[in-house]
C-alpha positions, 0 to 999 in steps of 0.5 A, a space after each residue: 500499499 502506498 504511503 498516503 494518509 498524511 496527504 489526506 490529513 494535512 489539508 484539514 490540519 491547515 484549515 483548522 489552524 487558519 480558523 483560529 486566532 493567531 497564538 504564540 506560545 513562549 518556548 524555553 529557548 526564547 522562540 515561539 511556537 505558533 500554529 504556523 510553525 506546526 504547519 510548516 513542521 508538518 509540511 517538512 515531515 511530508 516532503 521528507 517522507 515523500 522524498 524517502 519513499 521516492 528514493 526507495 521506489 527508484 532503487 527497488 525498480 532499478 534492482 528489478 532491472 539490474 536483476 533482470 526480473 520480469 515486470 509485475 507486482 512483487 510480493 514484497 513491494 509493499 515493504 519499500 514504503 516502510 520509512 521507519 527504520 528501513 527494515 522492510 525496504 532492505 528486506 525487500 531488496 534482499 528478497 528480490 535478489 533471493 528470487 533472482 538467484 533461485 530463478 537462475 539456480 545459482 547455488 553460490 549466490 543462495 549459499 552466501 545468503 544463508 546464516 549459519 548455523 542454519 535452522 531446519 526444524 519445523 515450527 510446532 503450531 497450535 490452533 487458536 480457536 478464539 482467533 481462528 488461526 494457528 500460532 507458533 508455540 515452539 519448535 519440533 526438535 532442536 537436536 541435529 536441526 542446526 546445520 553448519 556450512 559443511 552440512 548445508 553444502 552436502 544437503 543443498 540439493 535436498 533443500 533447494 530442489 528444482 521444484 522449490 527453486 522454480 517456485 521461489 520466483 513465483 512468490 505471491 502476496 499470500 505467501 508473505 505471511 508477516 514479520 516478528 517486530 524487533 521490539 517484541 519478545 517471542 513467547 516460544 523457543 523457535 522465534 526466540 532462537 532466530 531472534 538471538 542471532 539478529 541485530 537488536 531491534 530488527 525484524 524477522 520476516 517470514 514467507 510460506 511458498 506454496 508448491 503446487 506439484 509436490 512430490 512429498 507430503 508437504 505443500 509449502 516451503 517456509 523461510 525466515 529472514 533476518 538482519 545480522 550485522 547489517 545484512 539480511 540473511 536466510 535464517 531458517 527453512 522447513 517444509 510444511 
């Protein structure tokens, strides 16, 4: 969703300010604070946010062109309008590169995107009847599920099968299942373990990609992504 709310609110705010008598409020440093200064500050903030968004959009589509990805609606596109910590924007660029590497089945590039130890256990889910949804309550089994680089290299073809690689570039909006904000403490060991690796205050993003023609009992592949030392990495994978 494009950033729009401030543009609707601001005109009403300006009108409201102009309908009242001019007032000045003393400030400790000797300056005055008036309705007009509030409007100017709001206009400057809108301009700052707009410029930031425009830069993000331009950079995003330059990356699309550089990676030679087909034009279209990208499932992570909404994240480029994140003007707070910039987490979403940088994750969106990383996911584009992940899609491109999967499309060309480039093992070296995908391997470089992995964080080690690499988590390969499945989440343990529990149905929440009140909210009518499944929620993460932990992990199935940590033992033997954390891969080092050598183990990952040996298991690469079993993790990134041709079927999975072919479906990553086809990620759809419904496959983007959300994020765990960096300021939220997880209430389960699965997410807590992932958060322990990531930069403080950064978010963890998750996707669950449908595999239409599956050769196993699973029909989705799940990935978690997080920022480590300023760069995004693939933290985990499992079939579900």
